[in-house]
N, CA, C and O of each residue as an XYZ file, in Angstrom:
552
protein
N     -64.566     -8.223    -63.340
C     -63.529     -7.218    -63.317
C     -63.852     -6.059    -62.380
O     -62.991     -5.502    -61.700
N     -65.163     -5.723    -62.385
C     -65.635     -4.700    -61.507
C     -65.379     -5.057    -60.074
O     -65.091     -4.192    -59.248
N     -65.488     -6.386    -59.764
C     -65.323     -6.813    -58.366
C     -63.870     -6.680    -58.015
O     -63.542     -6.320    -56.884
N     -62.990     -6.957    -58.942
C     -61.638     -6.854    -58.693
C     -61.189     -5.426    -58.467
O     -60.410     -5.142    -57.557
N     -61.693     -4.523    -59.310
C     -61.432     -3.098    -59.182
C     -61.865     -2.549    -57.830
O     -61.112     -1.808    -57.196
N     -63.093     -2.908    -57.368
C     -63.575     -2.512    -56.121
C     -62.755     -3.045    -54.941
O     -62.574     -2.387    -53.916
N     -62.283     -4.244    -55.143
C     -61.447     -4.844    -53.990
C     -60.135     -4.007    -53.913
O     -59.675     -3.657    -52.826
N     -59.563     -3.706    -55.071
C     -58.261     -2.938    -55.134
C     -58.559     -1.537    -54.471
O     -57.797     -1.064    -53.627
N     -59.618     -0.946    -54.862
C     -59.933      0.380    -54.333
C     -60.135      0.259    -52.802
O     -59.658      1.096    -52.035
N     -60.834     -0.774    -52.390
C     -61.120     -1.050    -50.984
C     -59.781     -1.242    -50.228
O     -59.609     -0.770    -49.104
N     -58.873     -1.931    -50.869
C     -57.510     -2.169    -50.223
C     -56.711     -0.865    -50.160
O     -55.969     -0.633    -49.205
N     -56.860     -0.042    -51.148
C     -56.153      1.249    -51.205
C     -56.704      2.179    -50.061
O     -55.967      2.905    -49.394
N     -58.038      2.092    -49.897
C     -58.652      2.948    -48.878
C     -58.211      2.459    -47.463
O     -57.935      3.264    -46.573
N     -58.159      1.201    -47.303
C     -57.685      0.584    -45.995
C     -56.255      0.949    -45.760
O     -55.881      1.164    -44.608
N     -55.419      1.034    -46.781
C     -54.040      1.319    -46.720
C     -53.954      2.774    -46.282
O     -53.183      3.073    -45.370
N     -54.692      3.684    -46.874
C     -54.623      5.036    -46.547
C     -55.094      5.302    -45.120
O     -54.559      6.190    -44.457
N     -56.076      4.558    -44.637
C     -56.622      4.685    -43.287
C     -55.509      4.214    -42.316
O     -55.222      4.861    -41.308
N     -54.904      3.074    -42.660
C     -53.793      2.588    -41.788
C     -52.615      3.557    -41.737
O     -51.990      3.728    -40.690
N     -52.318      4.185    -42.859
C     -51.251      5.104    -42.882
C     -51.610      6.290    -42.002
O     -50.759      6.780    -41.259
N     -52.852      6.764    -42.068
C     -53.263      7.908    -41.223
C     -53.283      7.527    -39.737
O     -52.902      8.283    -38.843
N     -53.778      6.242    -39.546
C     -53.771      5.724    -38.145
C     -52.378      5.603    -37.614
O     -52.130      5.993    -36.473
N     -51.416      5.059    -38.415
C     -50.030      4.887    -37.978
C     -49.395      6.159    -37.814
O     -48.557      6.286    -36.922
N     -49.718      7.209    -38.637
C     -49.168      8.490    -38.490
C     -49.603      9.189    -37.170
O     -48.819      9.877    -36.516
N     -50.875      8.976    -36.823
C     -51.419      9.457    -35.597
C     -50.722      8.791    -34.383
O     -50.366      9.453    -33.408
N     -50.544      7.451    -34.484
C     -49.885      6.690    -33.443
C     -48.399      7.166    -33.287
O     -47.880      7.376    -32.191
N     -47.793      7.310    -34.445
C     -46.400      7.822    -34.435
C     -46.297      9.148    -33.743
O     -45.378      9.356    -32.951
N     -47.215     10.060    -34.014
C     -47.158     11.331    -33.383
C     -47.403     11.228    -31.946
O     -46.759     11.953    -31.188
N     -48.277     10.394    -31.486
C     -48.524     10.120    -30.109
C     -47.298      9.548    -29.397
O     -46.967      9.908    -28.267
N     -46.668      8.671    -30.093
C     -45.362      8.082    -29.477
C     -44.316      9.132    -29.433
O     -43.559      9.175    -28.463
N     -44.211     10.000    -30.424
C     -43.208     11.060    -30.351
C     -43.483     11.980    -29.151
O     -42.585     12.333    -28.386
N     -44.798     12.361    -29.019
C     -45.123     13.195    -27.936
C     -44.765     12.603    -26.579
O     -44.204     13.310    -25.742
N     -45.068     11.342    -26.333
C     -44.781     10.633    -25.121
C     -43.206     10.621    -24.981
O     -42.683     10.858    -23.892
N     -42.518     10.359    -26.029
C     -41.048     10.290    -25.884
C     -40.466     11.546    -25.553
O     -39.567     11.614    -24.714
N     -40.987     12.724    -26.252
C     -40.503     14.035    -25.891
C     -40.801     14.389    -24.426
O     -39.979     14.996    -23.740
N     -41.962     14.007    -23.978
C     -42.271     14.273    -22.572
C     -41.410     13.472    -21.601
O     -40.991     13.993    -20.568
N     -41.164     12.305    -21.904
C     -40.215     11.468    -21.118
C     -38.843     12.064    -21.118
O     -38.213     12.155    -20.064
N     -38.370     12.463    -22.231
C     -37.049     13.035    -22.314
C     -36.905     14.395    -21.579
O     -35.852     14.690    -21.014
N     -37.942     15.187    -21.596
C     -38.004     16.381    -20.844
C     -37.999     16.118    -19.356
O     -37.332     16.823    -18.598
N     -38.752     15.088    -18.922
C     -38.723     14.766    -17.465
C     -37.304     14.273    -17.075
O     -36.780     14.662    -16.031
N     -36.693     13.421    -17.916
C     -35.323     13.016    -17.554
C     -34.323     14.202    -17.482
O     -33.454     14.247    -16.612
N     -34.478     15.152    -18.421
C     -33.653     16.342    -18.477
C     -33.819     17.161    -17.177
O     -32.850     17.600    -16.559
N     -35.118     17.344    -16.793
C     -35.375     18.017    -15.551
C     -34.809     17.357    -14.333
O     -34.209     18.019    -13.486
N     -34.989     16.052    -14.227
C     -34.402     15.253    -13.073
C     -32.963     15.354    -13.106
O     -32.332     15.551    -12.067
N     -32.378     15.227    -14.281
C     -30.895     15.327    -14.358
C     -30.391     16.611    -13.847
O     -29.434     16.638    -13.073
N     -31.020     17.731    -14.263
C     -30.539     19.078    -13.787
C     -30.719     19.191    -12.296
O     -29.879     19.806    -11.640
N     -31.805     18.615    -11.702
C     -31.917     18.680    -10.292
C     -30.858     17.840     -9.572
O     -30.290     18.244     -8.558
N     -30.616     16.642    -10.145
C     -29.550     15.810     -9.568
C     -28.147     16.498     -9.666
O     -27.307     16.371     -8.775
N     -27.960     17.178    -10.717
C     -26.644     17.861    -10.875
C     -26.513     18.924     -9.766
O     -25.470     19.056     -9.126
N     -27.578     19.654     -9.572
C     -27.451     20.707     -8.511
C     -27.256     20.055     -7.197
O     -26.388     20.465     -6.426
N     -28.038     19.043     -6.904
C     -27.935     18.343     -5.579
C     -26.546     17.657     -5.493
O     -25.902     17.623     -4.444
N     -26.116     17.099     -6.688
C     -24.901     16.346     -6.609
C     -23.734     17.326     -6.392
O     -22.750     16.954     -5.753
N     -23.807     18.501     -6.877
C     -22.745     19.459     -6.825
C     -22.614     19.856     -5.292
O     -21.502     20.059     -4.804
N     -23.772     19.959     -4.552
C     -23.676     20.238     -3.177
C     -23.112     18.956     -2.447
O     -22.311     19.088     -1.522
N     -23.513     17.789     -2.847
C     -22.986     16.629     -2.199
C     -21.501     16.400     -2.546
O     -20.749     15.923     -1.697
N     -21.096     16.707     -3.690
C     -19.689     16.592     -4.034
C     -18.907     17.568     -3.255
O     -17.819     17.201     -2.810
N     -19.318     18.740     -3.039
C     -18.614     19.683     -2.235
C     -18.466     19.235     -0.782
O     -17.413     19.332     -0.151
N     -19.598     18.741     -0.308
C     -19.489     18.190      1.167
C     -18.420     17.047      1.189
O     -17.555     17.006      2.064
N     -18.517     16.127      0.194
C     -17.587     14.992      0.160
C     -16.146     15.492      0.061
O     -15.242     15.016      0.748
N     -15.976     16.485     -0.838
C     -14.635     16.988     -1.040
C     -14.066     17.646      0.245
O     -12.896     17.477      0.589
N     -14.901     18.358      0.894
C     -14.458     18.948      2.189
C     -14.108     17.919      3.257
O     -13.095     18.027      3.947
N     -15.008     16.886      3.374
C     -14.702     15.783      4.319
C     -13.452     15.025      3.918
O     -12.687     14.614      4.790
N     -13.214     14.823      2.607
C     -11.982     14.164      2.184
C     -10.767     14.948      2.445
O      -9.739     14.409      2.851
N     -10.867     16.285      2.207
C      -9.731     17.147      2.483
C      -9.316     17.098      3.969
O      -8.131     17.125      4.302
N     -10.370     17.022      4.879
C     -10.156     17.048      6.268
C      -9.546     15.726      6.658
O      -8.696     15.714      7.548
N      -9.922     14.595      6.050
C      -9.336     13.303      6.385
C      -7.876     13.279      5.884
O      -7.013     12.726      6.566
N      -7.584     13.861      4.722
C      -6.253     13.838      4.250
C      -5.331     14.667      5.159
O      -4.216     14.246      5.466
N      -5.822     15.892      5.602
C      -5.039     16.604      6.606
C      -4.762     15.862      7.886
O      -3.696     15.998      8.487
N      -5.758     15.059      8.303
C      -5.538     14.189      9.459
C      -4.453     13.181      9.231
O      -3.626     12.933     10.108
N      -4.450     12.583      8.026
C      -3.421     11.602      7.674
C      -2.074     12.185      7.644
O      -1.110     11.572      8.103
N      -1.974     13.426      7.083
C      -0.668     14.128      7.022
C      -0.152     14.376      8.429
O       1.017     14.123      8.719
N      -1.051     14.889      9.337
C      -0.685     15.141     10.754
C      -0.245     13.870     11.418
O       0.780     13.870     12.098
N      -0.963     12.793     11.257
C      -0.611     11.467     11.859
C       0.764     11.046     11.341
O       1.582     10.543     12.111
N       1.039     11.252      9.999
C       2.249     10.802      9.437
C       3.416     11.670      9.972
O       4.499     11.143     10.230
N       3.216     12.912     10.129
C       4.195     13.790     10.670
C       4.560     13.366     12.078
O       5.737     13.301     12.433
N       3.541     13.076     12.882
C       3.691     12.623     14.272
C       4.514     11.252     14.254
O       5.409     11.034     15.071
N       4.167     10.406     13.327
C       4.941      9.126     13.265
C       6.428      9.410     12.984
O       7.320      8.878     13.645
N       6.656     10.271     11.974
C       8.063     10.589     11.647
C       8.825     11.124     12.807
O       9.997     10.796     12.988
N       8.162     11.977     13.634
C       8.757     12.562     14.847
C       9.067     11.461     15.803
O      10.173     11.385     16.337
N       8.077     10.578     16.035
C       8.420      9.480     16.943
C       9.492      8.556     16.452
O      10.263      8.016     17.245
N       9.551      8.371     15.209
C      10.552      7.513     14.595
C      11.943      8.088     14.763
O      12.893      7.358     15.044
N      12.071      9.441     14.585
C      13.391     10.092     14.754
C      13.778     10.088     16.268
O      14.951      9.939     16.611
N      12.804     10.248     17.130
C      13.152     10.158     18.565
C      13.587      8.827     18.942
O      14.533      8.682     19.716
N      12.937      7.816     18.429
C      13.377      6.431     18.723
C      14.734      6.141     18.136
O      15.530      5.422     18.741
N      15.017      6.690     16.959
C      16.290      6.497     16.308
C      17.448      7.106     17.126
O      18.503      6.501     17.312
N      17.185      8.349     17.608
C      18.157      9.062     18.468
C      18.347      8.176     19.766
O      19.483      7.939     20.174
N      17.305      7.725     20.363
C      17.403      6.991     21.576
C      18.178      5.652     21.265
O      19.023      5.205     22.040
N      17.840      5.057     20.105
C      18.531      3.775     19.719
C      20.050      4.023     19.458
O      20.888      3.187     19.796
N      20.375      5.181     18.853
C      21.802      5.426     18.626
C      22.534      5.614     19.915
O      23.677      5.181     20.059
N      21.863      6.279     20.893
C      22.475      6.488     22.183
C      22.714      5.171     22.893
O      23.791      4.954     23.448
N      21.709      4.272     22.884
C      21.862      2.959     23.456
C      22.930      2.102     22.737
O      23.694      1.365     23.360
N      22.942      2.230     21.465
C      23.926      1.543     20.672
C      25.353      2.002     21.046
O      26.260      1.181     21.187
N      25.531      3.315     21.202
C      26.826      3.771     21.613
C      27.274      3.296     23.000
O      28.442      2.992     23.241
N      26.294      3.249     23.884
C      26.559      2.734     25.205
C      27.040      1.314     25.152
O      28.067      0.946     25.721
N      26.245      0.517     24.436
C      26.500     -0.969     24.319
C      27.884     -1.208     23.579
O      28.674     -2.070     23.964
N      28.104     -0.445     22.570
C      29.336     -0.491     21.819
C      30.551     -0.225     22.789
O      31.546     -0.950     22.787
N      30.411      0.797     23.567
C      31.449      1.104     24.502
C      31.698     -0.045     25.529
O      32.831     -0.406     25.846
N      30.605     -0.566     26.002
C      30.695     -1.750     26.858
C      31.393     -2.923     26.281
O      32.194     -3.597     26.929
N      31.060     -3.158     25.010
C      31.649     -4.343     24.302
C      33.123     -3.995     24.035
O      33.961     -4.895     24.094
N      33.465     -2.789     23.757
C      34.912     -2.414     23.459
C      35.648     -2.632     24.808
O      36.759     -3.161     24.800
N      35.088     -2.257     25.913
C      35.779     -2.396     27.194
C      35.945     -3.871     27.577
O      36.973     -4.257     28.134
N      34.909     -4.713     27.271
C      34.949     -6.104     27.603
C      36.059     -6.735     26.780
O      36.867     -7.505     27.299
N      36.098     -6.384     25.414
C      37.105     -6.952     24.550
C      38.502     -6.604     25.041
O      39.390     -7.455     24.993
N      38.728     -5.380     25.512
C      39.965     -4.971     26.028
C      40.349     -5.780     27.269
O      41.489     -6.200     27.474
N      39.319     -5.960     28.066
C      39.634     -6.822     29.280
C      40.070     -8.253     28.971
O      41.003     -8.802     29.556
N      39.313     -8.835     27.986
C      39.570    -10.200     27.501
C      41.000    -10.266     26.851
O      41.745    -11.233     27.012
N      41.298     -9.246     26.161
C      42.642     -9.158     25.418
C      43.744     -9.135     26.530
O      44.737     -9.860     26.473
N      43.501     -8.270     27.524
C      44.545     -8.248     28.602
C      44.672     -9.549     29.236
O      45.787    -10.015     29.471
N      43.453    -10.249     29.567
C      43.537    -11.527     30.232
C      44.240    -12.557     29.359
O      44.974    -13.412     29.856
N      44.014    -12.469     28.088
C      44.722    -13.454     27.151
C      46.179    -13.222     27.176
O      46.947    -14.179     27.271
N      46.620    -11.964     27.094
C      47.990    -11.587     27.163
C      48.607    -12.130     28.469
O      49.693    -12.708     28.442
N      47.944    -11.951     29.570
C      48.526    -12.443     30.796
C      48.578    -13.997     30.799
O      49.514    -14.603     31.321
N      47.551    -14.602     30.204
C      47.598    -16.063     30.167
C      48.698    -16.498     29.236
O      49.339    -17.514     29.503
N      48.950    -15.795     28.170
C      50.001    -16.111     27.209
C      51.342    -16.030     27.913
O      52.154    -16.953     27.848
N      51.552    -14.951     28.563
C      52.891    -14.754     29.230
C      53.038    -15.937     30.312
O      54.110    -16.532     30.424
N      52.044    -16.220     31.018
C      52.084    -17.301     32.012
C      52.369    -18.613     31.273
O      53.177    -19.430     31.716
N      51.717    -18.786     30.186
C      51.874    -20.118     29.365
C      53.311    -20.103     28.916
O      53.977    -21.131     29.044
N      53.846    -18.994     28.391
C      55.223    -18.946     27.893
C      56.196    -19.331     29.057
O      57.125    -20.111     28.849
N      55.989    -18.818     30.184
C      56.855    -19.187     31.365
C      56.689    -20.653     31.668
O      57.669    -21.369     31.879
N      55.437    -21.106     31.690
C      55.204    -22.466     32.066
C      55.838    -23.386     31.018
O      56.427    -24.407     31.375
N      55.728    -23.045     29.750
C      56.285    -23.817     28.674
C      57.786    -23.855     28.705
O      58.404    -24.880     28.416
N      58.375    -22.721     29.060
C      59.855    -22.730     29.219
C      60.238    -23.619     30.384
O      61.218    -24.351     30.246
N      59.565    -23.624     31.504
C      59.927    -24.450     32.603
C      59.724    -25.906     32.188
O      60.574    -26.748     32.474
N      58.605    -26.219     31.514
C      58.309    -27.541     31.144
C      59.410    -28.079     30.147
O      59.823    -29.237     30.210
N      59.842    -27.184     29.250
C      60.888    -27.640     28.315
C      62.187    -27.867     29.082
O      62.917    -28.789     28.718
N      62.528    -27.107     30.104
C      63.745    -27.301     30.853
C      63.609    -28.641     31.581
O      64.537    -29.450     31.606
N      62.458    -28.850     32.158
C      62.326    -30.073     32.966
C      62.445    -31.335     32.083
O      63.103    -32.322     32.413
N      61.756    -31.218     30.941
C      61.826    -32.441     30.031
C      63.258    -32.542     29.468
O      63.760    -33.649     29.270
N      63.914    -31.409     29.210
C      65.290    -31.524     28.727
C      66.218    -32.177     29.745
O      67.037    -33.034     29.411
N      66.059    -31.725     31.063
C      66.890    -32.304     32.082
C      66.541    -33.770     32.319
O      67.417    -34.603     32.556
N      65.246    -34.067     32.250
C      64.796    -35.442     32.371
C      65.297    -36.302     31.275
O      65.602    -37.470     31.517
N      65.404    -35.794     30.063
C      65.914    -36.552     28.916
C      67.455    -36.686     29.092
O      68.032    -37.717     28.745
N      68.078    -35.679     29.608
C      69.564    -35.863     29.806
C      69.789    -36.976     30.815
O      70.687    -37.805     30.668
N      68.914    -36.973     31.891
C      69.086    -37.995     32.854
C      68.840    -39.325     32.282
O      69.541    -40.254     32.683
N      67.924    -39.539     31.385
C      67.628    -40.754     30.721
C      68.785    -41.123     29.811
O      69.120    -42.305     29.728
N      69.412    -40.181     29.126
C      70.511    -40.487     28.236
C      71.729    -40.965     29.075
O      72.465    -41.862     28.664
N      71.906    -40.377     30.190
C      73.050    -40.790     31.087
C      72.861    -42.098     31.663
O      73.831    -42.802     31.946
N      71.601    -42.488     31.865
C      71.333    -43.673     32.444
C      71.523    -44.842     31.475
O      71.718    -45.976     31.912
N      71.470    -44.592     30.220
C      71.631    -45.628     29.210
C      72.927    -45.465     28.650
O      73.316    -46.224     27.762
């Protein structure tokens, strides 16, 4: 029994030593973790300061590009309106030409119609007299 009691005491001693050893290791790990977190925090603050400067540069460059796009778009609208006015002018000229051509064709058709009416009347008379001659012959 004495041997068993000494073994239990021995195990309790080893347990206490391991607890103390683990506690020391835990404290060492906490210290390393805190140091690492402090380094990250320091780097983050530096990056934020540098990032703020970079973001400002980027924002200025982006604003300049947007202004250029607005200027180019305004120029495009101006060119489009000029082309539209020129197109309307050309359209009006072509429309007037087409209206004049249609009037000419209409007059030509009226002349042809009157000539056709005269020709048809003469043709009817000739056919009528030819038919009368045929009737008399029979």
